[in-house]
N, C-alpha and C positions, 0 to 999 in steps of 0.2 A: 149796462155799464155806464157810469156817468161820464159824459164826453169831456166836460170841462172840469179840471181839477179845482177843488175849493182852495181859497186863499189861505185858510187856516186849517190846522189839523183838528180832527174830531176827537172829543174826549171819549175814551172807551171805558165803560164801566164793566168790571169783571164780576161775574157771579156764576153760580153752578148751573149746569144743565138740568132741565126739568121737563117733564112730559105733560100729560093731560091734567095732572093735579097741580100744575104750577100756580103760584100766587098771581092773581090778576089785579092786585092793587098796588099802588105806590110805584116806586122806582123799578121793581122787578118786572113789572108788566111792560115797561118801555113804551108806553102808549098813553095818550090823553084819554082818560076814562069818559070824558064828555063826547068823544068822537066815535064811540062804539054804538050809538043809537042807530037802529036800522033805517030810520027815516031822516037821517042827517044829510041833507043835500049838500054836496061839496060846492064851495063858492066858485064863481067865475067859470062855470061849466055850462056847456050847451052842445046840442047835436046838430051838425050841419049835413044836410043831405045834398050831395053833389050830383047824383044821378038817380032816376026813379028806382033803379035796382037797389040802391042803398036803403030805400024805404021798406024793402021786403025783409031787411035784416034787423033794423032798429027804428024805433019811433022817434020822430023829431022832437017829441015832448018828453022823452025818457029822462028820468032824473039820475044823475051820477051821485051815488051814495058814498059818503066818507065813512068807511068802516072803522078806521083806526089811524092814529097819527102819533107824532112825537118820536119818530125814528131818525136815523141819520141819512141813509140812502137805501131805499128798498129796491129789490131786484128778484129775478128768477121765480115768479109765482108758479106753483105746481098744484093743480087740483087733484085731490086724492078721493077717488070715488068710494073706496072702502072706508067709510067713516064720514064722508061728505064734509071735507074741510080743505083748507088751502094752506100750504106752506110757502113761505117766501123768505128771502135772505135780507138781512140788514147788514150790508157789507162792512162799513166802518166798525160796527159793534161786534163783528165776528160771530154772528148768531143766525140761526134759522128760527123764524117765528111761526106760530100756528094760529090761524083764525078759524073759528067754527061758529056757525049761527047760534045765538043764544048764550055763547060762552065768551065771546070776544077774543082777545089776543093773549097768548101765553108764550113763553120762551120754550121752544121745542128742542133746541140743540145749541150747546156752547162748549168749547169753541167749534166753529163750523168750517173755517177756511184756513186758519193758521193754527197749528197745534204745537208749535215750538215755544221758546221763551219769548214772551210778549215784549220784553225789553229789547230784543234783538231783531224782531220781525218788522215787516212794513207797518207803518203807522196810519197811512191814509185809507187803504182799502184792503185789509188783510183777510176778510171773510170769504164765504162762499158766494157764488154768483148764480149761474143757472142750476136748476134742480130737475131731476127726472127720476123715473122708476125703471129698473131693468125688468127683464122677463120674469124674474122671480119676485117682483114687488119690493125689491130692496131700494133704498134711497141712494142715488148717485149724485155727487156734487162736483161742480166746477170750483176748485179751491184756489183762490188767488194766492194766499200766503204760502201754502205748501206747493204751489205751482204744479198741480196735477189734477187728474180726474180720479176721484176716490169713491169708494162704496162704504156706506155705514154698515158695520158688521151686524148690529142688532136689528130686530124687527121694528117697524114703525110704531107698534104698540108699546115698545119699551125703548125709546131712543137713548143711545149713549154715544159720546164723542170718541168712538173707537172705529178706525177706518183701515181699509186695505186699498192699495193703489191699483187702479185700473190701467192707467197710463200716465207717464210723467216725462217721457223723453222721445225725441225723434233723432235718429242716427247718433245716439249717445249724448245728445245735448238736451238740457232741460227746457221744458216749455217756458214761455214767458209768464202767462197767467191765464189759464183756460177760462173763457168768458161764458160761453153758452154751448150747449150740446144737444144732440137728438139721436134717438135710436131708430134705426131702420128696422122694419119687421123681420129682416133676415138676421138680426143680431149685430150688424155693423153699427158702430157709434161714430158720429161725425161731430167735430168740435171746432170752434174758432179760438184763436190764440193771440189776441192783441196784448200789449204790455201794460194795460191799465192798472193791474194789481201790483206792479213793481213800484217800489218807493219813488224812484226817479223816472218812471215811464220808460220810453225807448232809449233814454240815455243812462239807464241804471247800469252800474258796473257789473252787476250780477247777471245781466242779460247774456245768454249764450247763443241764441239763434239770431241771425242778422236779418230776419224777415218775420212777418206776422202772418202765419198760415192758417189754412183750413185743412184739418187732418181727418183721416179715417183710422179708427181703431177696430181691428178685426176681433172676432170672438176669442181668438187665440192670443190676443194681446199685441199683435204686430201693428205698428204705426206706419201709415203711408201718407204722403202728401197729396192733397187734392188740388190745391192752388196756393200760390203765394203772390199773386199778381196785384193785389190791392193792399193799401196801407193799413186800413182799420176794419178788418172783418169783425162782425159783431153778432147779431142775432142769426139763428139758423133753424131751418125746419125742412121737413120732407113732405112732398105733395102726397095726397091720399092714395094715389096709385103706386107710390113707391118708386116712380121712375125719375123723379127730379129732386134736386136739392136747391133750396133758395137761401141765399146768404145776404144779410144786410151789411152794407158798407157805410161807415159813419164819417168818412173823410169829408171835411167841410166843403171841399171842391168837387166831391164826387158822392153826393148823397143818393145812393141807389140801392136797389135790390137786384142782384144777379141770379139768374136761373141756370143751373148746370144739369144737363141731361146726363144720367148715369149709364155707364156701359155694364156689361155682364160681370165685370170685376168690381163694380161699385165705385169706379173712378169717373171723373168728368170726361164725357165724350165730346160735348159741345157746350157752348154757353150763349146766353142771350140776356138782354136787359129785360127784367120783369117790370120794373118801374124806376124812373129816374126823376128826381125833383130838379126842375130847371131854375134858372135865375129869377123867374117871375114868382117863385114861391117865397112869400113874405113872412110866413110863420117861422119862429125859431125852433130849433131842435133838429135832430138827425135820426135816421133809421137806427133802431136798436133792437131789443128783443121782440119776438112776435110768435103767434100761433096760427095754425091753419085749421079751419073747420073741416068737418067730414065731407062737405061739398066743395072744398077748395078755396073758400074765402079766406083772405089774409087779414088778420087783426094785428096791426103792428104799431109799436111806439114810433113816433116820428114828429115832424114839424107840427106844432100845435097841440099835440096830445097823442091820440090813437087814430091812425089812418086805416081805412077799410078798403081793400081792393077785391075785385072779383077774380075768378080763377085765370082770367086772361090778362090781368094786370091793369085793369081800369080802376081808377080812383073814384069810388062811389059814395063815400061818406067819411066824416071826420068827427071824432069825439073830442071836443075842446076840453081839456082837463084843467087848464089854468096852472099847471105844474109841469116841470120837466118830467117826462114819462119814460120809464125804462123798459117795461115788459108787460105781457098780458098772459092770461090763462082762461080757458073755457071750461065751464062745468061739463059733466058728462052728457047732459041733455042739451047742452049748448044754449040754455036759456039765460045764462049769466056770463058776463065777461068781467073778469077781475083784472085790475090794473095796479101796478106798482108805480107810484108817482112821487118822486122826490122823497119826502119824509112821511108820505101818507100811503094808505092802502084803500083803493076805491073799487066799486063795482057798478055795473049798469045792466039793466034788463035788456035782453035781445028778443027778437021775435022767433 
């Protein structure tokens, strides 16, 4: 989620949803065709190794590739193993895009986050944000404009903008604008709910909840509160052992990752600081979306680009992207890290 609101509204170009056979030329591709070359090194990027452990994950000479550009604000990358491609949100454009090696970028889904009358909905960030797959392989979206977690009814092979609600309220009050979410192996869904997707943010008159929470949605649809203690909950992920929830908090005065140990009911039993950026951190940016590798390493957007932490919360490497960076995704073999960076889509090779 973009932390600072842009001074001017984005122009949203409306056109039909399309799948694998989408036109990849001109305006419909929503990308700079010159940026799709696989060897196109992104400018102003470099790898900083902060601890020898970082060098076991990424080479200091690794090149950050610019796979595509020309978007408005990219978010929510999701690697899809069945097909070997990546989906990601372009929030202001209200679309989900698809990138596949050798094919470049196509529009996968439109509208993606706001399905109502575009003249009446939010203008700044109406689209989808975080993306994930449920146990049946269906696409689940954090929809800003519709203020809900929704599931696409059609299969990934034939995407259509037809959705069913997974969750949209807590105690009868509408969510603010679900930002990011993650499934626990037991079927529980955890989500963060800041107000970034509301037209006027936390001061929007349509806001119904007086806090920005982290919620649990059980398989039966019941919504429970995990915590509401922090102002800007953002990225969220579950540790590989399923015992802990890590949440990124983007408050400028409290740039931190909190770790919540889960009890047998799936709620927070205790909490600790996984990592907190102190006043000596000079890089701009705040914790946002992130992913955790199979061995527990955290690849998170944050100050300077993408910050890499070991399972104990030690800051071991940083990928300087030269762009405001929102989120990451790992390929199934964890040899590639994909990054949504402002109006670009990047990747870098891992060890």
